[in-house]
Structure formats: structure tokens, C-alpha cells
DOPATI-81833 format. One record per atom (N, C-alpha, C): x, y, z; residue in one letter; atom name. Coordinates in nm, 3 decimals. Each point is the difference from the previous one (the first is absolute). Layout:
<nodes>
<node <X,Y,Z>,"A","CA">
...
</nodes>
This chain:
<nodes>
<node <-14.628,-4.596,10.207>,"M","N">
<node <-0.108,-0.081,0.051>,"M","CA">
<node <-0.052,0.062,0.128>,"M","C">
<node <-0.130,-0.012,0.019>,"L","N">
<node <-0.064,0.059,0.118>,"L","CA">
<node <-0.026,-0.110,0.102>,"L","C">
<node <0.045,0.023,0.121>,"L","N">
<node <-0.016,-0.097,0.108>,"L","CA">
<node <-0.130,0.027,0.075>,"L","C">
<node <-0.086,-0.097,0.004>,"D","N">
<node <-0.123,0.011,0.078>,"D","CA">
<node <0.036,0.002,0.149>,"D","C">
<node <-0.090,0.050,0.080>,"T","N">
<node <0.023,0.011,0.143>,"T","CA">
<node <0.035,-0.135,0.062>,"T","C">
<node <-0.067,-0.106,-0.042>,"N","N">
<node <0.027,-0.131,0.060>,"N","CA">
<node <0.142,-0.046,-0.029>,"N","C">
<node <0.058,0.039,-0.112>,"I","N">
<node <0.138,-0.036,-0.031>,"I","CA">
<node <0.095,0.077,0.090>,"I","C">
<node <-0.027,0.128,0.021>,"V","N">
<node <0.084,0.081,0.089>,"V","CA">
<node <-0.002,-0.059,0.141>,"V","C">
<node <-0.117,-0.032,0.049>,"I","N">
<node <-0.012,-0.055,0.136>,"I","CA">
<node <0.075,-0.133,0.011>,"I","C">
<node <-0.020,-0.090,-0.094>,"H","N">
<node <0.068,-0.130,0.005>,"H","CA">
<node <0.151,0.016,-0.014>,"H","C">
<node <0.044,0.092,-0.084>,"A","N">
<node <0.144,0.020,-0.020>,"A","CA">
<node <0.069,0.051,0.126>,"A","C">
<node <-0.074,0.067,0.085>,"C","N">
<node <0.057,0.057,0.122>,"C","CA">
<node <-0.002,-0.096,0.118>,"C","C">
<node <-0.054,-0.117,-0.019>,"K","N">
<node <0.000,-0.102,0.105>,"K","CA">
<node <0.134,-0.073,-0.001>,"K","C">
<node <0.038,-0.061,0.111>,"P","N">
<node <0.129,-0.070,0.007>,"P","CA">
<node <0.021,-0.105,-0.110>,"P","C">
<node <-0.108,-0.063,-0.045>,"D","N">
<node <0.014,-0.102,-0.105>,"D","CA">
<node <-0.033,0.055,-0.140>,"D","C">
<node <0.004,0.131,-0.018>,"G","N">
<node <-0.041,0.061,-0.125>,"G","CA">
<node <0.111,0.024,-0.102>,"G","C">
<node <0.121,-0.041,0.031>,"A","N">
<node <0.112,0.026,-0.091>,"A","CA">
<node <-0.017,-0.066,-0.136>,"A","C">
<node <-0.075,-0.109,-0.009>,"W","N">
<node <-0.018,-0.069,-0.127>,"W","CA">
<node <-0.074,0.087,-0.103>,"W","C">
<node <-0.064,0.109,0.046>,"L","N">
<node <-0.068,0.091,-0.091>,"L","CA">
<node <0.094,0.102,-0.064>,"L","C">
<node <0.128,-0.006,0.034>,"S","N">
<node <0.095,0.100,-0.048>,"S","CA">
<node <0.009,0.012,-0.153>,"S","C">
<node <-0.023,-0.104,-0.080>,"P","N">
<node <0.002,0.023,-0.145>,"P","CA">
<node <-0.101,0.106,-0.045>,"P","C">
<node <-0.107,0.018,0.076>,"W","N">
<node <-0.100,0.100,-0.032>,"W","CA">
<node <0.022,0.128,0.081>,"W","C">
<node <0.027,-0.014,0.129>,"T","N">
<node <0.010,0.118,0.085>,"T","CA">
<node <0.130,0.076,-0.017>,"T","C">
<node <0.104,-0.067,-0.045>,"R","N">
<node <0.130,0.065,-0.021>,"R","CA">
<node <0.027,0.028,-0.148>,"R","C">
<node <-0.099,-0.025,-0.082>,"H","N">
<node <0.013,0.027,-0.143>,"H","CA">
<node <0.024,0.150,-0.018>,"H","C">
<node <0.086,0.039,-0.093>,"P","N">
<node <0.029,0.144,-0.018>,"P","CA">
<node <-0.123,0.084,-0.036>,"P","C">
<node <-0.103,-0.063,-0.055>,"E","N">
<node <-0.121,0.074,-0.036>,"E","CA">
<node <-0.115,-0.024,0.098>,"E","C">
<node <0.028,-0.056,0.116>,"A","N">
<node <-0.104,-0.023,0.101>,"A","CA">
<node <-0.049,0.134,0.054>,"A","C">
<node <-0.131,0.008,0.019>,"A","N">
<node <-0.062,0.123,0.051>,"A","CA">
<node <-0.125,-0.038,0.080>,"A","C">
<node <-0.054,0.098,0.070>,"Y","N">
<node <-0.126,-0.020,0.071>,"Y","CA">
<node <-0.088,0.123,-0.019>,"Y","C">
<node <-0.129,-0.020,0.009>,"A","N">
<node <-0.096,0.111,-0.005>,"A","CA">
<node <-0.006,0.064,0.139>,"A","C">
<node <-0.016,0.131,0.006>,"T","N">
<node <0.003,0.067,0.131>,"T","CA">
<node <-0.105,-0.054,0.096>,"T","C">
<node <-0.112,-0.051,-0.051>,"V","N">
<node <-0.102,-0.056,0.088>,"V","CA">
<node <0.053,-0.122,0.074>,"V","C">
<node <0.099,-0.067,-0.054>,"T","N">
<node <0.060,-0.116,0.067>,"T","CA">
<node <0.061,0.040,0.133>,"T","C">
<node <0.055,0.118,0.007>,"R","N">
<node <0.057,0.048,0.127>,"R","CA">
<node <-0.109,0.006,0.107>,"R","C">
<node <-0.116,0.050,-0.036>,"V","N">
<node <-0.113,0.008,0.094>,"V","CA">
<node <-0.047,-0.140,0.037>,"V","C">
<node <-0.015,-0.086,-0.100>,"E","N">
<node <-0.048,-0.136,0.027>,"E","CA">
<node <0.098,-0.079,0.085>,"E","C">
<node <0.127,0.005,-0.033>,"A","N">
<node <0.099,-0.084,0.068>,"A","CA">
<node <0.028,0.048,0.143>,"A","C">
<node <-0.002,0.130,0.021>,"L","N">
<node <0.033,0.054,0.133>,"L","CA">
<node <-0.124,0.029,0.084>,"L","C">
<node <-0.118,-0.007,-0.060>,"G","N">
<node <-0.121,0.044,0.068>,"G","CA">
<node <-0.075,-0.104,0.079>,"G","C">
<node <0.057,-0.118,0.019>,"F","N">
<node <-0.069,-0.104,0.075>,"F","CA">
<node <0.008,0.025,0.150>,"F","C">
<node <-0.112,-0.017,0.069>,"T","N">
<node <-0.002,0.006,0.144>,"T","CA">
<node <0.084,-0.116,0.053>,"T","C">
<node <0.086,0.027,0.093>,"G","N">
<node <0.078,-0.106,0.060>,"G","CA">
<node <0.130,-0.031,-0.072>,"G","C">
<node <0.037,0.079,-0.100>,"I","N">
<node <0.128,-0.023,-0.066>,"I","CA">
<node <0.111,0.020,0.102>,"I","C">
<node <0.094,-0.090,0.004>,"S","N">
<node <0.107,0.010,0.098>,"S","CA">
<node <0.101,0.105,-0.043>,"S","C">
<node <0.080,0.045,0.093>,"A","N">
<node <0.104,0.099,-0.030>,"A","CA">
<node <0.100,-0.057,-0.101>,"A","C">
<node <0.031,-0.128,0.014>,"G","N">
<node <0.092,-0.064,-0.093>,"G","CA">
<node <-0.056,-0.009,-0.140>,"G","C">
<node <-0.129,-0.035,-0.012>,"E","N">
<node <-0.065,-0.006,-0.131>,"E","CA">
<node <-0.005,0.139,-0.064>,"E","C">
<node <-0.036,0.097,0.080>,"D","N">
<node <-0.006,0.138,-0.048>,"D","CA">
<node <0.136,0.044,-0.053>,"D","C">
<node <0.105,-0.026,0.078>,"A","N">
<node <0.135,0.040,-0.041>,"A","CA">
<node <0.044,-0.072,-0.127>,"A","C">
<node <-0.029,-0.129,-0.010>,"A","N">
<node <0.039,-0.078,-0.118>,"A","CA">
<node <-0.071,0.052,-0.125>,"A","C">
<node <-0.128,0.028,0.011>,"I","N">
<node <-0.076,0.049,-0.115>,"I","CA">
<node <0.049,0.139,-0.040>,"I","C">
<node <0.019,0.088,0.098>,"R","N">
<node <0.049,0.135,-0.030>,"R","CA">
<node <0.137,-0.005,-0.067>,"R","C">
<node <0.087,-0.085,0.049>,"A","N">
<node <0.133,-0.013,-0.060>,"A","CA">
<node <-0.011,-0.050,-0.143>,"A","C">
<node <-0.084,-0.099,-0.021>,"F","N">
<node <-0.019,-0.054,-0.135>,"F","CA">
<node <-0.050,0.108,-0.095>,"F","C">
<node <-0.099,0.077,0.043>,"L","N">
<node <-0.060,0.101,-0.087>,"L","CA">
<node <0.098,0.110,-0.039>,"L","C">
<node <0.103,0.022,0.080>,"T","N">
<node <0.100,0.101,-0.037>,"T","CA">
<node <0.092,-0.049,-0.111>,"T","C">
<node <0.000,-0.130,-0.025>,"Q","N">
<node <0.091,-0.059,-0.099>,"Q","CA">
<node <-0.066,-0.024,-0.135>,"Q","C">
<node <-0.129,0.028,-0.010>,"V","N">
<node <-0.077,-0.031,-0.120>,"V","CA">
<node <-0.067,0.128,-0.050>,"V","C">
<node <-0.009,0.012,-0.130>,"L","N">
<node <-0.065,0.115,-0.063>,"L","CA">
<node <-0.148,0.004,0.040>,"L","C">
<node <-0.051,0.120,0.020>,"S","N">
<node <-0.141,0.019,0.031>,"S","CA">
<node <-0.070,0.070,-0.116>,"S","C">
<node <-0.115,-0.055,-0.043>,"Y","N">
<node <-0.081,0.064,-0.102>,"Y","CA">
<node <-0.109,0.082,0.068>,"Y","C">
<node <-0.009,0.125,-0.037>,"A","N">
<node <-0.093,0.093,0.065>,"A","CA">
<node <-0.144,-0.026,-0.039>,"A","C">
<node <-0.087,0.042,0.086>,"L","N">
<node <-0.144,-0.002,-0.026>,"L","CA">
<node <-0.035,0.131,-0.070>,"L","C">
<node <0.019,0.003,-0.132>,"D","N">
<node <-0.026,0.123,-0.076>,"D","CA">
<node <-0.140,-0.006,-0.062>,"D","C">
<node <-0.037,0.105,-0.071>,"D","N">
<node <-0.135,0.008,-0.057>,"D","CA">
<node <-0.030,-0.113,-0.098>,"D","C">
<node <0.099,-0.042,-0.078>,"E","N">
<node <-0.023,-0.108,-0.096>,"E","CA">
<node <-0.030,-0.131,0.072>,"E","C">
<node <0.075,-0.027,0.106>,"V","N">
<node <-0.024,-0.123,0.078>,"V","CA">
<node <-0.138,0.007,0.066>,"V","C">
<node <-0.035,0.115,0.054>,"V","N">
<node <-0.131,0.016,0.064>,"V","CA">
<node <-0.112,-0.027,-0.100>,"V","C">
<node <0.008,0.059,-0.118>,"E","N">
<node <-0.106,-0.020,-0.101>,"E","CA">
<node <-0.006,-0.146,-0.045>,"E","C">
<node <0.114,-0.064,-0.013>,"S","N">
<node <0.003,-0.141,-0.038>,"S","CA">
<node <-0.064,-0.085,0.110>,"S","C">
<node <0.030,0.032,0.126>,"A","N">
<node <-0.059,-0.073,0.112>,"A","CA">
<node <-0.151,0.019,0.005>,"A","C">
<node <-0.046,0.119,-0.030>,"V","N">
<node <-0.144,0.026,-0.005>,"V","CA">
<node <-0.065,-0.089,-0.106>,"V","C">
<node <0.059,-0.005,-0.120>,"R","N">
<node <-0.055,-0.084,-0.107>,"R","CA">
<node <-0.003,-0.147,0.042>,"R","C">
<node <0.105,-0.046,0.063>,"L","N">
<node <0.004,-0.140,0.043>,"L","CA">
<node <-0.110,-0.030,0.100>,"L","C">
<node <-0.023,0.092,0.092>,"R","N">
<node <-0.105,-0.022,0.101>,"R","CA">
<node <-0.139,0.011,-0.059>,"R","C">
<node <-0.014,0.077,-0.107>,"Q","N">
<node <-0.129,0.009,-0.068>,"Q","CA">
<node <-0.033,-0.128,-0.075>,"Q","C">
<node <0.104,-0.069,-0.047>,"Q","N">
<node <-0.019,-0.122,-0.078>,"Q","CA">
<node <-0.034,-0.120,0.088>,"Q","C">
<node <0.063,-0.007,0.115>,"K","N">
<node <-0.019,-0.116,0.087>,"K","CA">
<node <0.033,0.040,0.144>,"K","C">
<node <-0.074,-0.054,0.093>,"R","N">
<node <0.026,0.030,0.140>,"R","CA">
<node <0.142,-0.044,0.035>,"R","C">
<node <0.078,0.094,0.050>,"M","N">
<node <0.137,-0.026,0.042>,"M","CA">
<node <0.026,0.079,0.127>,"M","C">
<node <0.091,-0.051,0.081>,"K","N">
<node <0.045,0.077,0.115>,"K","CA">
<node <0.074,0.123,-0.052>,"K","C">
<node <-0.008,0.107,0.074>,"L","N">
<node <0.064,0.125,-0.041>,"L","CA">
<node <0.150,-0.018,-0.022>,"L","C">
<node <0.068,-0.063,0.095>,"G","N">
<node <0.144,-0.021,-0.013>,"G","CA">
<node <0.034,-0.082,-0.122>,"G","C">
<node <-0.076,-0.106,-0.026>,"D","N">
<node <0.025,-0.084,-0.117>,"D","CA">
<node <-0.019,0.079,-0.129>,"D","C">
<node <-0.103,0.085,-0.004>,"S","N">
<node <-0.024,0.077,-0.122>,"S","CA">
<node <0.114,0.100,-0.024>,"S","C">
<node <0.052,0.059,0.105>,"I","N">
<node <0.111,0.094,-0.015>,"I","CA">
<node <0.127,-0.073,-0.043>,"I","C">
<node <0.025,-0.115,0.058>,"I","N">
<node <0.119,-0.078,-0.038>,"I","CA">
<node <-0.010,-0.045,-0.145>,"I","C">
<node <-0.115,-0.053,-0.041>,"A","N">
<node <-0.017,-0.043,-0.139>,"A","CA">
<node <0.011,0.119,-0.095>,"A","C">
<node <-0.062,0.110,0.035>,"A","N">
<node <0.007,0.120,-0.084>,"A","CA">
<node <0.143,0.050,-0.013>,"A","C">
<node <0.076,-0.008,0.107>,"T","N">
<node <0.140,0.042,-0.004>,"T","CA">
<node <0.078,-0.086,-0.097>,"T","C">
<node <-0.018,-0.131,0.008>,"A","N">
<node <0.070,-0.091,-0.092>,"A","CA">
<node <-0.040,0.029,-0.145>,"A","C">
<node <-0.127,0.022,-0.024>,"L","N">
<node <-0.046,0.029,-0.135>,"L","CA">
<node <0.055,0.132,-0.052>,"L","C">
<node <-0.006,0.103,0.081>,"E","N">
<node <0.044,0.132,-0.044>,"E","CA">
<node <0.151,0.007,-0.024>,"E","C">
<node <0.076,-0.075,0.079>,"Y","N">
<node <0.145,-0.001,-0.018>,"Y","CA">
<node <0.045,-0.110,-0.096>,"Y","C">
<node <-0.094,-0.083,-0.045>,"G","N">
<node <0.031,-0.103,-0.098>,"G","CA">
<node <0.094,-0.108,0.051>,"G","C">
<node <-0.021,-0.040,0.125>,"V","N">
<node <0.086,-0.102,0.061>,"V","CA">
<node <-0.085,-0.117,0.050>,"V","C">
<node <0.060,-0.120,0.009>,"P","N">
<node <-0.074,-0.113,0.056>,"P","CA">
<node <-0.019,0.017,0.150>,"P","C">
<node <-0.105,-0.061,0.051>,"L","N">
<node <-0.028,0.000,0.143>,"L","CA">
<node <0.044,-0.133,0.059>,"L","C">
<node <0.086,0.007,0.100>,"V","N">
<node <0.046,-0.119,0.071>,"V","CA">
<node <-0.088,-0.014,0.124>,"V","C">
<node <-0.079,-0.108,0.005>,"T","N">
<node <-0.097,-0.018,0.107>,"T","CA">
<node <-0.021,-0.146,0.031>,"T","C">
<node <-0.038,-0.025,0.122>,"R","N">
<node <-0.043,-0.135,0.038>,"R","CA">
<node <-0.150,-0.016,-0.027>,"R","C">
<node <-0.070,0.111,-0.004>,"N","N">
<node <-0.146,0.001,-0.011>,"N","CA">
<node <-0.046,0.020,-0.144>,"N","C">
<node <0.037,-0.091,-0.086>,"V","N">
<node <-0.033,0.010,-0.143>,"V","CA">
<node <-0.151,0.012,-0.021>,"V","C">
<node <-0.079,-0.070,0.078>,"D","N">
<node <-0.145,0.002,-0.017>,"D","CA">
<node <-0.060,0.140,0.016>,"D","C">
<node <0.066,0.087,0.076>,"D","N">
<node <-0.049,0.136,0.019>,"D","CA">
<node <0.016,0.085,-0.126>,"D","C">
<node <0.086,-0.043,-0.091>,"F","N">
<node <0.036,0.083,-0.114>,"F","CA">
<node <-0.020,-0.065,-0.137>,"F","C">
<node <-0.027,-0.129,-0.005>,"K","N">
<node <0.000,-0.072,-0.128>,"K","CA">
<node <-0.108,0.047,-0.096>,"K","C">
<node <-0.098,0.071,0.047>,"H","N">
<node <-0.108,0.049,-0.086>,"H","CA">
<node <0.036,0.128,-0.076>,"H","C">
<node <0.116,0.056,0.025>,"I","N">
<node <0.037,0.130,-0.057>,"I","CA">
<node <0.076,-0.019,-0.131>,"I","C">
<node <-0.061,0.039,-0.111>,"P","N">
<node <0.066,-0.015,-0.130>,"P","CA">
<node <0.129,0.083,-0.007>,"P","C">
<node <0.102,-0.060,-0.057>,"G","N">
<node <0.126,0.071,-0.019>,"G","CA">
<node <0.093,0.002,0.119>,"G","C">
<node <-0.044,-0.052,0.113>,"L","N">
<node <0.084,-0.001,0.120>,"L","CA">
<node <0.077,-0.132,0.004>,"L","C">
<node <0.132,0.011,-0.010>,"Q","N">
<node <0.084,-0.120,0.008>,"Q","CA">
<node <0.024,-0.034,0.146>,"Q","C">
<node <-0.022,-0.126,0.035>,"L","N">
<node <0.015,-0.046,0.138>,"L","CA">
<node <0.113,-0.101,0.013>,"L","C">
<node <0.075,0.013,0.107>,"I","N">
<node <0.106,-0.095,0.034>,"I","CA">
<node <-0.027,-0.045,0.143>,"I","C">
<node <-0.009,-0.131,0.021>,"N","N">
<node <-0.022,-0.055,0.133>,"N","CA">
<node <0.123,-0.081,0.041>,"N","C">
<node <0.091,0.060,0.077>,"P","N">
<node <0.119,-0.074,0.043>,"P","CA">
<node <-0.033,-0.124,0.082>,"P","C">
<node <-0.114,0.001,0.068>,"F","N">
<node <-0.038,-0.113,0.084>,"F","CA">
<node <-0.038,-0.121,-0.086>,"F","C">
<node <-0.047,0.024,-0.120>,"A","N">
<node <-0.030,-0.110,-0.092>,"A","CA">
<node <0.128,-0.061,-0.056>,"A","C">
<node <0.107,0.080,0.001>,"E","N">
<node <0.130,-0.043,-0.053>,"E","CA">
<node <0.098,-0.038,0.110>,"E","C">
<node <-0.048,0.004,0.125>,"Q","N">
<node <0.088,-0.022,0.116>,"Q","CA">
<node <0.073,-0.135,-0.010>,"Q","C">
<node <0.131,0.002,0.027>,"P","N">
<node <0.076,-0.125,-0.003>,"P","CA">
<node <-0.042,-0.097,0.109>,"P","C">
</nodes>
């Protein structure tokens, strides 16, 4: 399963342990663009930076290869999408894995993309 950037960020917060069924899953992964998105915010604290970096070392990373790039291009041609979202969706599609995200509305228009929203299932 592919973890969207918002899941990585929430999982690294002090109250994010409840996301462990998804973030600690043996097949959990992230798209390389998530590293840029999660660590690239102005004002990120040293603690947040360290927590995210530590988390990313424990999870598989899917590369931004030519197939993912071409898939992202097609997605952006079909409908206006943020660049990061198109790369994340394309990564999930190319690797044939569900996308775990809080932002289902950003992706629900994409045929064949399986979405999991842990926040909708939150205890």
C-alpha cells in the first residue's frame, strides 16, 4: 500500500500511533515525491524533520521512474491535479497498490485507483 504524504505527516505526530495498521504494514511504501512534500515545508521543526526522516527510513520507497512519470502526465492531462498528487496517484497505479490517504476527494476521480481512508475508519 502506498502512503500519501498526509498519512506520513500524521503518523509522525505524537498522536499518530493509531495509524500503525497502515504505516507499519509490511507492504507499506511511499512515493519519492512524499519525501519532498513532507520535509519541504517552511517552518518545519527539527523534531518534525527528524521524526519524518526516521519514519521514511523504515518504509519502502517507490522511485519516480519513467513509467510513473508518463502515468502522472496522463493523469494531469485528464484533469487538473497538483503535481505531487499526480505523481503519488501514478505511483500507486503503476505499482498496483492501494493509496492510503486522508484526501480521498483529490483522487476519487481516477479510475482503477483503490483508496483507503484511515480517518473514515478511525476508532
